[in-house]
N, C-alpha and C positions, 0 to 999 in steps of 0.2 A: 670406127664411126664416132666414138665418143670424143676423140681428139678434134674431129672436124666441128662438132657442136661447140666445143670449148673455144676453138679458134673463131668461129662466127660470133659467139657471144662476146668474146673479147673485142673483136673488130667492131661490133655494133656499139658496145659501151664506149669504145674509143672515139667513134664518129658521132654518136648522139650525145654524149656527155657534155662536150663544150657547147653544142648547139642549144642545149636547154638552159644554159646559164649556171650550171653547177660549178664551173671553174671560177676562181677568184678574179675579180676585175682589177686590173692594174691601173692606178690613178695616172693621169697625164703628168708629164714632168713640170716642175715648178720653174717658172722663168726667174732668173736672178734679178735683183734690184738694179736700178739704173746706176751705172758707174759714176763715181765722183769725177767732176770735170778737172782736167789738168790746168794748172795756172800757167798759161802761155804768155800772159801779158808782160811780165818782167823779162822773160827770156827773149821775147820778140822785140822788146825795146832795146835790149842790149845788142841784139844782132843788127838792128837799124843804126844804132850809134856806132858800132864797130864798122859797119859798111860805110857810113858817112865819113868816119876818120880815115879809113883806107882810101876812099875816093879823094878826099881833100889832100892826103899825102901824095897820091899819084898825080893829081892836077898841079900841085905845088912844085913837083919835081920837073915838070915840063918847062 
């Protein structure tokens, strides 16, 4: 009979303990800072120039 009482006491403490706020509160995750922007201006310009040169060579060959 004693083991049943200990079981119910343990079960009650397990169920009621977190409901009363006795457990530690976990803080919400911190969002990272905004990422630095990638410099695409130079690379995009080089791609445009390369495409223009390629098109000029293809049109010149005709």
